[in-house]
N, C-alpha and C positions, 0 to 999 in steps of 0.2 A: 724621159720618165724612167725611173728605176723600177725594176721588177724583181721579186724574190721567189725562188723556188724552194720548197721544202718537201722532203720525201722521207717518211719513216721507213726503216728497213729492219729486217730481222738479221741478226748476226749471232755469233758464238764467241764468247771470251774463252780463249784456250788457256788453261791453267796447267802448271806442271804436276800438281799433286792431287787434283780433284777432277771431277767430271767437267766437261765444257759447260759454261754457264750461258743460258740464252740472254741476250741483251737486245734492246730496241732503240738504237741510236737514230738520230735524225740527220739526214744529209741536207745541206743548205747551200744554195748558190744565189748570190745577189749581183745583179747587173751593175751595181755601183762599185763592186770589187770584181771586175771581170776576169782577173787572173787566178782568183782563189776559190777553193771549195772549203766547206766547213763540215765537221762531224761533231755533233753534240751527244755526249754520253750521259745517261741518267746517274744521279748521285749514288744509287745503290751499288754501282759497279766501280766506283772510284775509291782510291785509297783514302782520300781526305773526306769522304762523305758528302761532297758537293758535286754538282754536275760539272762536267769538263768539256770544253770545246777545243778541238784541234783544227787548225787551218793550214792548208798547204796548196801548192800550185795545181790548178786544174790539169795542166799538162802532165804532172806526175801521176795523177789518177789515170789519165789516158794511157800513158806508157806502161804503168804497172799492171794494167789489164792484159797486156800481151807478153811482157818480159819483166824480170826483176828490175826495179827502179828505186832510186833514192839512195843517198849516202849520208843523210843527216838524221834528224829526229824522227822522220817519217819514212818508212820503206814499204813498198808495195810489190807483191809478186803473185803470179798465178799459182793456184794450189789445185792441181788436177784439172779436169776439163770444165768443171762448173763452179769452182770457188776461187776466191781471191783473198789473200791474207794481207792485212795491214798491220805493221808493227809500229808502235809508238814508243820512242825511247826517251827516258828521263834518267837523271842520275840515280834514282832509287831502283830502277829496273826497266823492264820492257813489257808492254801490254801487247798481246797478239790477239787480233780479232779476225775471225773468218766470216766472210760475206759471200752471198751468192753473186757470182759474176754478172748474171743477167740483171739483177737489181742495180748494181753499180753502173753497168752499161746504160741501162734505161735512164738513170739519173744524169749521166754524162750527156746523152743525146738530148734530153730535155733541157739541159743547160745550154746546148748549142742552139736551141730554138730561141733562147733569150739573147745570147751573144754568140755569134758564129765563131768557130776557131779561126784565128788569124785576124779577127776584126776587133779584138779587145781594146786597141788603142783608138778606135774611131768613135766611140760613144760620146765623150765630152766634146770633141771637136764638131761632130755632127749636130749635137744639141745646140751648141753655141752658134753654129752656122745657120741652123733653122731659126733660132731666136732672132738673129740679126736680120735674116731675110724676111721674116714675118713681122718684124718691128713690134713685137709684144702683143700681137693680135691673138 
């Protein structure tokens, strides 16, 4: 059985020329995609006027809470003692979003309750094995 975790969080879009803008993205984790986390941003803060969802490795989030991580389109780093910055890079530019570290850590730990770290590959095999053992009961 697949389970999904969604957690709205408060964040700030850091802009170079204006005040930081408050945003309310939604963090999502789905046990059907055990290696990935997703962050959905509302349309009002995207350049195209549509909601945008970014997906990246759950291990990247875990690493980025402690030390700068990522070399591609998504980079994560601690920002002081209580904040974490996520950078999303596209050819048109970079979006920098500041989150409270506690909210990201809470989401990560809640995702571990669905699929423990290091057990991501066991889900389908376990479900198939139980189905075979129970014979469709």
